[in-house]
C-alpha positions as CSV (number, residue, x, y, z in Angstrom):
1,M,-1.2,10.1,-11.8
2,R,-3.1,8.9,-14.2
3,R,-4.9,10.6,-17.2
4,S,-4.1,11.9,-20.7
5,R,-6.4,14.1,-22.5
6,T,-6.8,17.0,-24.9
7,V,-9.6,19.9,-24.6
8,A,-11.6,22.0,-27.0
9,L,-12.6,25.3,-25.3
10,T,-15.6,27.1,-25.8
11,A,-15.2,29.7,-28.1
12,A,-16.2,32.7,-25.7
13,A,-14.0,31.2,-23.1
14,A,-10.9,30.8,-25.4
15,A,-11.4,34.2,-26.7
16,A,-11.7,35.7,-22.9
17,V,-8.4,33.5,-22.0
18,L,-6.4,34.4,-25.2
19,V,-4.3,36.5,-23.3
20,V,-2.7,33.5,-21.1
21,T,-3.2,30.5,-23.6
22,G,-2.6,32.0,-26.8
23,C,-4.7,29.4,-28.9
24,S,-8.4,28.6,-29.1
25,S,-10.5,26.1,-30.2
26,S,-14.4,25.3,-29.5
27,S,-16.4,22.3,-28.5
28,K,-20.3,22.2,-27.5
29,S,-21.9,19.2,-25.1
30,G,-23.7,17.0,-27.1
31,D,-25.2,13.2,-26.7
32,S,-22.1,11.2,-27.3
33,S,-24.1,8.7,-28.8
34,S,-24.3,10.4,-31.9
35,S,-20.5,12.1,-31.8
36,A,-18.1,12.1,-34.8
37,S,-16.6,8.8,-33.4
38,G,-19.5,7.2,-34.7
39,S,-20.2,3.5,-33.9
40,S,-18.6,-0.2,-34.7
41,A,-21.2,-2.8,-34.7
42,G,-19.1,-5.6,-35.1
43,A,-15.5,-6.4,-34.3
44,G,-11.8,-6.1,-35.2
45,A,-8.9,-5.6,-33.0
46,D,-8.6,-1.9,-31.5
47,A,-12.3,-1.2,-32.9
48,A,-12.8,0.4,-29.6
49,T,-10.1,3.1,-30.2
50,K,-11.9,3.9,-33.2
51,G,-15.3,4.1,-32.6
52,I,-18.0,2.8,-30.1
53,V,-18.4,-1.3,-30.5
54,N,-21.7,-2.6,-30.0
55,A,-23.7,0.7,-29.5
56,S,-26.7,-0.2,-27.8
57,D,-29.5,1.7,-25.9
58,K,-30.5,-1.5,-24.7
59,K,-32.0,-1.3,-21.0
60,G,-31.8,-3.7,-18.3
61,G,-29.4,-6.4,-16.7
62,T,-26.6,-6.1,-14.5
63,V,-23.1,-4.8,-15.5
64,T,-20.6,-6.3,-13.2
65,F,-17.1,-4.7,-12.9
66,E,-14.3,-6.7,-11.4
67,M,-10.9,-5.7,-10.2
68,R,-7.6,-7.0,-8.6
69,G,-7.3,-5.1,-5.1
70,T,-9.1,-2.8,-3.8
71,P,-9.0,1.1,-4.7
72,D,-7.7,4.2,-2.6
73,S,-11.1,5.4,-2.1
74,L,-14.6,5.5,-4.1
75,D,-14.7,8.7,-2.3
76,P,-15.0,11.0,-5.5
77,G,-12.9,13.7,-3.3
78,N,-10.3,11.0,-2.3
79,T,-9.1,9.2,-4.5
80,Y,-6.3,9.8,-7.4
81,Y,-6.3,6.7,-9.8
82,A,-7.8,7.0,-13.0
83,Y,-10.0,4.4,-13.0
84,I,-11.7,5.6,-9.9
85,Y,-12.0,9.3,-11.9
86,N,-13.4,7.3,-14.6
87,F,-15.6,5.0,-12.6
88,S,-16.9,7.8,-10.1
89,R,-18.5,9.9,-12.8
90,L,-21.5,7.4,-12.6
91,Y,-22.2,8.7,-9.1
92,A,-20.5,11.9,-8.8
93,R,-20.7,14.6,-11.7
94,P,-18.0,17.1,-11.6
95,L,-18.2,20.7,-13.1
96,T,-16.6,19.7,-16.8
97,T,-15.9,16.1,-17.9
98,F,-14.6,14.1,-20.9
99,Q,-17.1,13.4,-23.6
100,P,-18.0,9.4,-23.4
101,A,-16.4,8.5,-27.2
102,A,-13.3,6.9,-28.3
103,G,-9.9,8.4,-29.5
104,E,-9.9,11.8,-29.6
105,E,-13.4,12.5,-29.9
106,G,-13.4,11.1,-26.1
107,N,-10.4,14.0,-25.6
108,K,-12.8,16.4,-25.9
109,L,-13.9,18.6,-22.7
110,V,-17.6,19.1,-21.9
111,P,-19.4,21.0,-19.2
112,D,-21.1,18.4,-17.1
113,L,-22.6,19.8,-13.9
114,A,-21.9,23.1,-14.9
115,E,-23.9,24.4,-18.0
116,S,-21.0,25.5,-19.5
117,L,-17.1,25.6,-19.6
118,G,-15.6,28.4,-17.3
119,K,-15.7,31.7,-17.8
120,P,-12.3,33.3,-17.1
121,S,-11.8,37.0,-15.8
122,A,-9.8,39.0,-18.3
123,D,-6.7,38.8,-16.4
124,G,-7.4,35.2,-15.9
125,L,-7.4,35.6,-12.0
126,S,-10.9,34.2,-11.5
127,W,-13.2,31.4,-13.2
128,T,-16.8,31.6,-13.3
129,Y,-19.5,28.7,-13.5
130,K,-22.9,28.3,-13.4
131,L,-24.5,25.1,-12.5
132,R,-27.6,23.7,-14.4
133,A,-30.9,24.3,-13.2
134,G,-32.8,21.3,-11.8
135,L,-29.8,19.0,-10.2
136,K,-30.7,16.8,-7.6
137,Y,-28.9,14.4,-5.4
138,D,-30.5,11.0,-5.0
139,D,-32.7,11.7,-2.1
140,G,-34.2,14.4,-4.1
141,T,-32.7,17.5,-2.5
142,P,-31.3,20.3,-4.4
143,I,-27.4,20.5,-5.4
144,T,-26.4,24.0,-4.7
145,S,-22.8,26.0,-5.8
146,K,-22.0,25.8,-1.7
147,D,-21.9,21.7,-2.1
148,V,-19.5,22.4,-4.9
149,K,-17.5,24.6,-2.6
150,Y,-17.6,22.5,0.1
151,A,-16.3,19.3,-2.0
152,V,-13.1,21.2,-2.9
153,E,-12.8,22.0,0.8
154,R,-13.1,18.7,1.9
155,S,-10.8,17.3,-0.6
156,N,-7.6,19.9,-0.8
157,F,-7.7,21.2,2.6
158,A,-8.4,18.4,5.2
159,P,-5.2,16.0,4.4
160,D,-5.3,14.1,8.0
161,V,-8.8,13.1,6.5
162,N,-8.8,12.9,2.8
163,S,-5.3,12.7,1.5
164,N,-5.5,10.5,-1.5
165,G,-6.1,13.1,-4.3
166,P,-3.8,15.9,-5.6
167,T,-3.4,19.5,-3.9
168,Y,-3.9,21.7,-7.6
169,F,-6.3,23.6,-5.9
170,K,-4.7,24.5,-2.8
171,E,-1.9,25.4,-4.7
172,L,-3.6,27.8,-7.0
173,L,-6.2,29.2,-5.0
174,V,-5.3,32.3,-3.6
175,D,-4.8,32.8,0.2
176,N,-6.6,34.0,2.9
177,E,-5.4,36.3,5.3
178,T,-5.5,33.7,7.7
179,P,-4.4,30.1,6.5
180,Y,-7.8,28.0,6.0
181,E,-7.5,24.8,8.2
182,G,-10.5,22.8,6.0
183,P,-13.9,22.6,6.8
184,Y,-13.4,20.2,9.8
185,K,-11.3,22.0,11.8
186,D,-12.8,25.3,10.7
187,K,-16.6,25.1,10.5
188,T,-17.5,28.5,9.4
189,G,-16.6,27.5,6.0
190,D,-14.8,30.5,5.3
191,L,-12.6,29.7,2.2
192,K,-12.8,33.4,0.5
193,S,-11.0,32.0,-2.7
194,I,-14.0,30.4,-3.3
195,E,-17.5,32.4,-3.6
196,T,-20.7,31.4,-4.4
197,P,-22.9,34.5,-4.7
198,D,-26.3,32.3,-5.3
199,D,-27.1,28.7,-5.5
200,L,-25.6,27.9,-9.0
201,T,-22.8,30.2,-9.2
202,V,-19.2,29.0,-8.3
203,V,-16.5,31.5,-8.5
204,F,-12.6,30.3,-7.9
205,H,-10.1,33.4,-7.2
206,L,-6.7,32.3,-8.4
207,K,-3.0,33.3,-7.4
208,H,-2.2,33.7,-10.7
209,A,-3.4,33.1,-14.3
210,F,-4.0,29.4,-15.2
211,A,-5.1,28.7,-18.5
212,D,-5.8,24.6,-18.1
213,F,-8.4,25.4,-14.9
214,D,-11.3,23.7,-17.0
215,Y,-8.9,20.9,-17.2
216,L,-8.8,21.1,-13.2
217,V,-12.7,21.2,-12.4
218,S,-13.2,17.8,-14.1
219,A,-11.5,16.0,-11.1
220,P,-13.8,14.0,-9.0
221,Q,-12.8,17.0,-6.4
222,T,-15.5,19.3,-7.8
223,A,-18.5,16.6,-7.5
224,P,-21.0,18.2,-5.1
225,V,-20.8,17.1,-1.3
226,P,-23.6,18.0,0.8
227,Q,-21.8,19.2,4.0
228,A,-24.5,17.7,6.6
229,K,-24.1,14.4,5.1
230,D,-19.8,14.3,5.2
231,T,-18.9,11.8,7.6
232,G,-15.4,12.7,6.5
233,A,-13.3,9.4,6.3
234,D,-16.6,7.4,6.8
235,Y,-18.3,9.3,3.7
236,V,-17.0,6.4,1.4
237,K,-19.8,4.3,3.1
238,H,-22.4,6.5,2.4
239,V,-21.6,8.9,-1.0
240,V,-24.4,11.0,-1.8
241,S,-25.2,10.7,-5.6
242,S,-25.4,13.4,-8.3
243,G,-24.9,10.7,-11.1
244,T,-27.0,8.4,-12.9
245,Y,-26.6,5.3,-9.9
246,K,-26.6,5.5,-6.2
247,F,-25.0,3.2,-3.9
248,E,-27.3,0.2,-2.7
249,S,-24.6,-1.4,-0.8
250,Y,-21.0,-1.1,0.4
251,E,-18.8,-3.8,1.9
252,D,-15.1,-2.0,2.1
253,G,-12.4,-4.4,0.3
254,K,-15.7,-6.5,-1.1
255,Q,-18.1,-5.3,-3.4
256,A,-20.2,-2.1,-4.4
257,V,-23.9,-2.7,-5.5
258,L,-25.5,0.5,-7.4
259,V,-28.6,1.2,-8.7
260,P,-30.5,3.5,-10.7
261,N,-30.7,6.8,-9.2
262,T,-34.6,7.9,-9.9
263,N,-33.6,11.5,-9.3
264,W,-31.2,12.1,-12.3
265,D,-32.9,13.5,-14.9
266,K,-32.0,13.1,-18.4
267,S,-32.8,17.2,-19.5
268,T,-30.0,17.8,-17.1
269,D,-27.2,15.6,-18.6
270,P,-27.1,15.5,-22.3
271,I,-23.6,13.0,-22.1
272,R,-25.3,10.1,-19.5
273,K,-27.5,7.2,-20.2
274,Q,-29.0,4.9,-17.6
275,L,-29.1,1.3,-19.1
276,A,-28.1,-1.3,-16.6
277,D,-30.5,-2.3,-13.7
278,K,-27.6,-2.7,-11.6
279,L,-23.9,-2.1,-11.3
280,V,-21.8,-4.7,-9.4
281,L,-18.1,-3.9,-8.6
282,K,-16.2,-6.6,-7.3
283,M,-13.0,-6.1,-5.4
284,N,-9.7,-8.1,-4.4
285,I,-10.4,-10.9,-7.6
286,D,-7.0,-12.4,-8.7
287,Q,-6.1,-11.2,-12.1
288,A,-6.4,-14.3,-13.7
289,T,-10.0,-14.7,-12.4
290,V,-10.8,-11.6,-13.7
291,D,-9.4,-12.6,-17.6
292,K,-11.3,-15.7,-17.2
293,D,-14.8,-13.8,-16.4
294,L,-14.5,-11.3,-18.9
295,L,-13.6,-14.3,-21.6
296,A,-16.7,-16.2,-20.5
297,G,-18.8,-12.8,-20.8
298,N,-19.4,-13.1,-16.8
299,A,-17.9,-9.9,-16.5
300,Q,-18.1,-6.8,-18.4
301,V,-15.1,-4.6,-17.5
302,D,-11.9,-5.0,-15.7
303,L,-12.1,-1.9,-13.7
304,V,-8.2,-1.2,-13.4
305,G,-8.1,-1.1,-17.2
306,A,-4.8,-1.7,-17.2
307,G,-4.9,-4.9,-19.6
308,V,-4.9,-8.9,-19.2
309,D,-1.9,-10.7,-17.3
310,P,0.7,-12.2,-19.1
311,Q,-0.7,-15.4,-19.3
312,T,-4.0,-14.3,-20.7
313,Q,-2.3,-12.3,-23.2
314,A,-0.4,-15.3,-24.8
315,Q,-3.5,-17.4,-24.7
316,I,-5.2,-14.5,-27.0
317,L,-2.7,-13.4,-29.5
318,R,-2.3,-17.1,-30.1
319,D,-6.1,-17.1,-31.3
320,P,-7.4,-14.6,-34.1
321,K,-11.1,-14.4,-33.0
322,L,-10.0,-13.5,-29.5
323,K,-7.6,-10.9,-30.7
324,A,-10.1,-9.9,-32.9
325,K,-11.7,-8.5,-29.7
326,T,-8.5,-6.4,-28.2
327,D,-8.0,-2.9,-27.9
328,N,-4.1,-2.4,-27.8
329,A,-3.6,1.6,-26.9
330,Y,-1.2,3.8,-25.4
331,G,-2.4,5.3,-22.1
332,G,-0.3,8.5,-21.7
333,R,1.5,6.5,-19.0
334,L,5.0,6.7,-18.2
335,V,6.3,3.3,-16.2
336,Y,9.7,4.3,-13.9
337,T,11.2,3.9,-10.8
338,A,11.5,6.6,-8.4
339,I,14.5,7.2,-6.6
340,N,13.9,8.5,-3.2
341,T,16.5,11.2,-2.3
342,K,15.9,11.3,1.2
343,V,17.0,7.7,1.7
344,A,20.9,7.4,1.6
345,P,22.7,6.7,-0.4
346,F,20.4,8.1,-3.1
347,D,20.8,11.8,-1.3
348,N,24.2,11.1,-3.5
349,L,23.5,12.1,-7.5
350,D,26.2,9.4,-8.4
351,C,24.5,6.8,-6.5
352,R,20.9,7.3,-8.1
353,K,23.2,7.7,-11.6
354,A,24.2,3.6,-10.6
355,V,20.8,2.6,-10.8
356,Q,20.1,4.5,-13.8
357,Y,23.0,2.8,-16.0
358,A,22.5,-1.0,-14.1
359,I,18.7,-1.4,-15.1
360,D,18.0,-3.1,-18.2
361,K,15.0,-1.9,-19.7
362,V,15.0,-4.7,-22.6
363,S,14.2,-6.9,-19.5
364,V,12.0,-5.0,-17.4
365,Q,9.7,-4.4,-21.3
366,T,9.7,-8.6,-21.4
367,A,8.4,-8.8,-17.8
368,L,5.9,-5.9,-18.3
369,G,4.4,-8.1,-21.2
370,G,6.6,-7.1,-24.3
371,P,6.4,-4.5,-26.9
372,I,2.8,-4.7,-26.8
373,R,2.5,-3.3,-23.4
374,G,5.0,-0.2,-24.1
375,S,8.0,0.9,-25.5
376,I,11.4,1.6,-24.0
377,A,11.3,5.2,-22.6
378,N,14.2,7.6,-21.8
379,T,12.7,10.9,-20.8
380,V,10.2,11.6,-17.7
381,L,7.7,13.2,-20.4
382,P,5.7,10.8,-23.0
383,P,5.9,11.3,-26.5
384,D,2.4,12.3,-26.7
385,I,2.7,14.8,-24.0
386,P,3.5,18.5,-25.8
387,G,7.3,19.8,-24.6
388,H,8.3,16.0,-24.9
389,Q,11.7,16.0,-26.5
390,D,13.7,12.7,-27.3
391,F,16.9,12.6,-25.4
392,N,19.0,10.1,-23.2
393,L,21.3,11.2,-20.8
394,Y,22.2,7.6,-19.6
395,E,22.7,5.8,-22.5
396,S,23.6,1.9,-22.7
397,K,24.0,-0.5,-25.6
398,D,20.6,-1.8,-26.9
399,N,18.8,-0.5,-23.6
400,K,20.2,-3.3,-21.7
401,G,22.3,-1.6,-19.3
402,D,25.8,-0.6,-18.6
403,E,27.6,-2.4,-15.6
404,A,30.6,-0.6,-16.2
405,K,29.3,2.7,-15.8
406,A,27.3,1.8,-13.1
407,K,30.3,0.8,-11.4
408,E,31.9,4.1,-12.1
409,A,29.1,5.9,-10.5
410,L,29.3,3.6,-7.3
411,K,33.0,4.5,-6.7
412,A,32.2,8.0,-7.8
413,C,29.8,8.1,-4.6
414,G,31.7,6.1,-2.1
415,K,30.1,2.7,-2.3
416,P,32.3,1.0,-4.5
417,D,31.4,-2.6,-2.9
418,G,27.3,-1.3,-3.3
419,F,25.1,-1.1,-0.7
420,N,21.4,-2.5,0.3
421,T,18.1,-0.9,0.0
422,V,14.7,-2.0,-0.5
423,L,12.4,-1.8,-3.6
424,T,8.5,-1.4,-3.7
425,A,6.0,-2.7,-5.6
426,R,2.2,-3.2,-5.8
427,T,1.3,-6.8,-4.5
428,E,-1.9,-7.2,-7.1
429,R,0.3,-6.0,-10.4
430,A,2.3,-9.2,-11.1
431,T,3.8,-7.6,-14.2
432,E,4.9,-4.3,-11.7
433,V,6.4,-7.4,-9.6
434,A,8.3,-9.0,-12.3
435,A,9.5,-6.2,-13.5
436,A,10.8,-5.4,-9.9
437,T,12.4,-8.3,-10.0
438,S,14.2,-7.6,-13.2
439,I,15.5,-4.7,-11.7
440,Q,16.8,-6.3,-8.7
441,A,18.5,-8.8,-11.0
442,A,20.5,-6.1,-12.4
443,L,21.2,-4.3,-9.4
444,K,22.7,-7.5,-8.4
445,K,25.0,-7.4,-11.0
446,V,26.9,-4.2,-9.7
447,G,26.6,-4.9,-6.3
448,I,23.1,-3.3,-5.4
449,T,21.2,-5.4,-2.9
450,A,17.3,-4.5,-3.1
451,E,14.8,-6.3,-1.1
452,I,11.3,-6.3,-2.9
453,Q,8.5,-5.5,-0.2
454,Q,4.9,-5.4,-1.7
455,F,2.2,-3.4,-0.7
456,P,-1.4,-3.4,-1.7
457,Q,-2.2,-0.9,-4.3
458,G,-5.2,0.9,-2.5
459,K,-2.9,1.8,0.3
460,Y,0.5,2.5,-2.0
461,L,0.1,5.8,-2.0
462,T,-1.5,6.7,1.3
463,D,0.7,4.3,3.8
464,S,3.7,3.4,2.0
465,A,5.6,4.6,-1.2
466,G,3.3,7.8,-1.2
467,A,4.1,8.5,2.9
468,P,7.5,10.1,2.9
469,Q,8.4,9.3,6.6
470,F,7.4,5.6,6.2
471,T,9.9,5.3,3.4
472,Q,12.7,7.0,5.3
473,D,11.8,5.1,8.5
474,H,11.9,1.7,6.4
475,N,15.4,2.5,3.8
476,I,12.8,2.5,1.0
477,G,15.1,3.7,-2.0
478,L,13.6,2.7,-4.8
479,M,9.8,2.2,-5.5
480,M,7.9,1.4,-8.8
481,M,5.4,3.4,-10.6
482,Q,3.0,4.7,-13.3
483,W,2.0,7.9,-14.1
484,G,-0.1,9.5,-16.5
485,A,-1.1,13.5,-17.2
486,D,-3.7,14.6,-15.4
487,W,-4.2,16.6,-18.4
488,P,-2.1,16.8,-21.6
489,T,0.2,19.4,-21.2
490,G,3.7,19.2,-19.5
491,Y,2.3,21.0,-16.4
492,G,-0.5,18.6,-16.3
493,F,1.9,15.6,-16.4
494,L,5.1,16.9,-14.4
495,Q,3.7,19.2,-11.5
496,Q,2.3,16.8,-9.1
497,I,5.8,14.4,-9.8
498,V,8.7,17.0,-9.6
499,D,7.3,20.3,-7.8
500,G,8.9,20.0,-4.4
501,R,5.7,22.1,-3.0
502,A,3.3,19.3,-3.7
503,I,5.1,16.9,-1.6
504,K,2.4,15.8,1.1
505,A,3.0,13.5,4.4
506,S,0.6,10.9,3.2
507,G,-0.9,10.3,-0.9
508,N,2.5,11.8,-1.9
509,S,3.1,11.6,-5.7
510,N,6.6,13.3,-5.8
511,L,8.0,9.6,-4.9
512,A,11.7,11.0,-5.2
513,Q,10.9,14.2,-2.8
514,L,12.8,16.3,-5.5
515,N,12.8,19.9,-4.3
516,D,14.7,21.6,-6.8
517,P,13.9,25.5,-6.5
518,E,14.9,25.7,-10.4
519,V,12.6,22.9,-11.5
520,N,9.6,25.0,-8.9
521,K,10.3,28.3,-10.8
522,L,10.3,26.8,-14.3
523,L,6.6,25.2,-13.1
524,D,5.4,28.4,-12.2
525,E,6.5,30.4,-15.2
526,A,5.3,27.9,-17.8
527,A,2.1,28.1,-15.6
528,V,1.8,31.8,-16.7
529,N,3.3,32.1,-19.9
530,P,0.8,33.4,-22.5
531,D,2.8,31.8,-25.2
532,R,2.1,28.0,-25.9
533,A,5.4,26.9,-27.9
534,A,7.6,28.8,-24.7
535,R,5.4,26.9,-22.4
536,E,6.6,23.7,-24.1
537,K,10.0,24.8,-24.4
538,I,10.1,25.2,-20.6
539,Y,8.4,21.7,-20.1
540,A,11.3,19.9,-22.0
541,Q,13.4,22.4,-19.9
542,I,12.1,20.7,-16.8
543,D,12.3,17.2,-18.5
544,K,16.0,17.3,-18.9
545,K,16.5,18.8,-15.3
546,V,14.9,16.3,-13.7
547,M,16.7,13.6,-15.7
548,E,20.2,15.1,-14.7
549,Q,18.9,14.9,-11.2
550,A,18.5,11.1,-11.6
551,V,15.4,10.8,-9.6
552,Y,13.5,8.6,-11.8
553,V,14.1,5.9,-14.1
554,P,11.9,6.1,-17.2
555,L,11.2,2.1,-18.2
556,T,8.4,2.0,-20.7
557,D,5.5,4.1,-22.3
558,F,2.7,1.6,-21.1
559,K,0.2,0.5,-23.6
560,V,-2.7,-1.1,-22.3
561,F,-3.9,-4.6,-23.8
562,L,-7.9,-5.1,-23.1
563,Y,-10.1,-7.4,-24.0
564,R,-13.8,-6.8,-24.9
565,P,-16.2,-9.1,-23.9
566,D,-19.4,-9.7,-26.5
567,S,-21.9,-9.2,-23.7
568,A,-20.7,-5.4,-22.8
569,T,-22.4,-2.8,-24.9
570,N,-20.7,1.3,-25.9
571,L,-17.5,0.4,-25.4
572,A,-15.0,3.0,-26.3
573,S,-11.5,3.2,-25.8
574,T,-10.8,6.9,-24.5
575,P,-7.4,8.5,-24.2
576,A,-8.8,11.1,-21.6
577,F,-8.7,7.6,-18.9
578,S,-5.1,6.3,-19.7
579,G,-6.9,4.3,-22.5
580,E,-9.3,2.7,-20.3
581,Y,-13.2,1.8,-21.6
582,D,-14.8,4.9,-21.2
583,Y,-17.5,3.5,-17.9
584,L,-19.8,6.0,-18.3
585,N,-22.6,4.6,-20.3
586,I,-21.7,0.9,-20.7
587,G,-24.5,-1.6,-20.9
588,T,-24.9,-5.4,-21.4
589,T,-26.8,-7.8,-23.8
590,K,-26.9,-10.3,-20.9
């Protein structure tokens, strides 16, 4: 999906988990306003990648977020976009989160709803978290461990209601004797793999040791939800807040307005400030308009955080004063084309290889905005993910494609004259559509006719590209996609997109529908291997096996190009959320 992160375990947790990790480090929660990243009062290109720009405790004003299209959901248990993981922390506190700071300081994992990072058992098969005392929802009622348990139940065990998010908990939690059918079908709440011995303690029981568990509970899926207030698919209209802000109003596809949560207590929350009088999220705004509003200071944040459009980028690069207010950073993301193994003729390896050879990656890179927006990629694992190794199984001269090899592959798969297929892209992402158009032209040269079909980003993974039956019914063989590590290990990057057991009927991220027993087995071996170096070798093996299957065409290792308006305070570009600005403490001078 969507993130790139590093973690610092507490010394106690690291010592306890040495048996499964083979490494340790330490970090303690602290007020990020005095973090080691410091603050950059003025300007300069990339200043927010090194420190907090325009650091301020000024209260008041309205912080305006604008976005092209709509989010998959503002429900913290039903989202899988990095920008909503980031934004949701304003109203939904997970057990752990990432310190609001720039650069590597922003990669530090700290306790949030919990009073410390998790305490694993000696065998690594259970993890215990204690909630901070005195936590309340926006209506003043206390937050309990049962609410955390319920949040995981509704987000992982009710795919017919909440299908957008990842399924790590369902895959990792030990099986019940009777399979649990989720809280909407099973009203008993009898998910034995999560225990709540008292109102402040939650214990997770796992099938096998999993040293990355503190990462996993940083997902908004652990943000508490009171069962009595859950209205299923309609919960997004009345989300109960545990964070600094609560919803004043919500209009689906149009706007959300948040105001300070008066029951938020700073003494229970060392990382958040509560600066703005109001937060406004405007949806379905054309990207050019978003850019214009940022340049004028009328909006403080582009919520999607992918960067300005090509026309604005060109304007900024021509003006040194504007360029000095930009941040260009790798977001731990891969841009790629997924090849659907369940749609003919891509059930044939050689037909998939034909696409690998045909695509002109330089042309795609240009369509995405040039080298400033990413370097040419040849592997699934990005260079900044441990386990990455450089290799290229489908080499072409200057990365511009090899028509001869593509035609040889087509002949080998029994399609010497080519074939027709469908290529999908997200409507609101102009550069993604432009990249798809470049791929369409390259495929046409070797006889493959790809019809481009566009779908809205908010439903891309639930209703179209991420709905396997829909792709099969509509001859969707190729899909444009971006992916970032859920956390900075090979497992955190690879599992949801290559594990055949993670394929879902809706909200699916394994777009290729790859289900290779060898790949699945290697993922399992890596998850329990106590030796970090050995795990990283396994991730490199998985990368190579996936590329041998030719199911993903790596295009570029993506970079964001963000503009920071003078009207925004506390801006810090964080790798924890794909190079976006950290949204937790942004204020305004207006």
